[in-house]
C-alpha positions in Angstrom: 16.0 19.8 -10.5 16.2 21.1 -7.0 16.0 19.5 -3.6 12.4 20.4 -3.0 11.2 18.7 -6.2 13.2 15.6 -5.3 11.7 15.4 -1.8 8.2 16.0 -3.1 8.5 13.3 -5.7 9.9 10.8 -3.2 7.1 11.6 -0.7 4.4 11.3 -3.4 5.8 8.0 -4.7 6.1 6.6 -1.2 2.5 7.5 -0.4 1.4 5.8 -3.5 3.3 2.7 -2.6 1.8 2.6 0.9 -1.7 3.2 -0.4 -1.3 0.3 -2.8 -1.2 -2.1 0.1 -3.4 -0.5 2.7 -4.1 -3.7 4.5 -0.4 -4.0 5.6 0.1 -0.4 6.5 -3.2 0.0 8.4 -2.6 -3.3 10.1 0.9 -2.2 11.2 -0.4 1.2 12.5 -3.3 -0.4 14.3 -1.0 -3.0 15.8 1.4 -0.3 17.0 -1.6 1.6 18.5 -2.7 -1.6 20.3 -5.8 -2.1 18.2 -4.7 -5.3 16.5 -6.8 -5.9 13.3 -10.1 -4.8 14.8 -11.1 -2.5 12.0 -9.5 -4.3 9.1 -12.8 -5.4 7.5 -13.8 -1.7 7.2 -10.5 -0.9 5.4 -10.8 -3.9 3.1 -14.3 -2.7 2.1 -12.8 0.5 0.7 -10.0 -1.3 -1.2 -11.2 0.3 -4.5 -10.8 3.8 -3.0 -7.3 3.0 -1.8 -6.3 1.6 -5.3 -7.7 4.8 -7.0 -5.7 7.0 -4.6 -2.6 5.0 -5.2 -3.0 5.2 -9.0 -3.4 9.0 -8.7 -0.4 9.4 -6.5 1.8 7.0 -8.5 0.7 8.8 -11.7 1.6 12.2 -10.3 5.0 10.8 -9.2 5.6 9.3 -12.7 4.5 12.6 -14.3 6.9 14.6 -12.1 9.8 12.3 -12.9 9.2 12.0 -16.6 8.8 15.8 -16.9 12.4 16.3 -15.8 15.3 16.6 -18.1 17.2 13.4 -18.4 17.9 10.4 -20.5 15.0 8.6 -22.0 16.0 5.4 -20.3 15.3 7.0 -16.9 11.7 7.8 -18.0 11.2 4.2 -19.2 12.6 2.7 -16.0 10.3 5.0 -13.9 7.2 4.0 -15.8 8.0 0.3 -15.8 8.9 0.3 -12.1 5.7 2.1 -11.1 3.6 -0.2 -13.2 5.3 -3.3 -11.7 5.0 -2.0 -8.2 1.3 -1.2 -8.6 0.6 -4.6 -10.2 2.3 -6.4 -7.4 0.7 -4.3 -4.7 -2.8 -4.7 -6.2 -2.2 -8.4 -6.5 -2.6 -8.5 -10.2 0.7 -10.4 -10.5 2.0 -13.1 -8.2 
């Protein structure tokens, strides 16, 4: 695996993680921009779209990581970690 694949995989996984919790990311960006939480209700209304986008990005990240040569345990850990991260982010697990 080369450096570009590693960076691409990390960026896609990071984007998926951020999209799992859009309320926190958007709130932080809006707060830094001086807008507070003025438009948060609009973002919350599109929660399903953010969850779908995060599933697609995390799925692509898992596919990219599983496709690489390596031990089977690395693939198992990648899949489990992605599922746990998404479940926690989507508030399916407390």
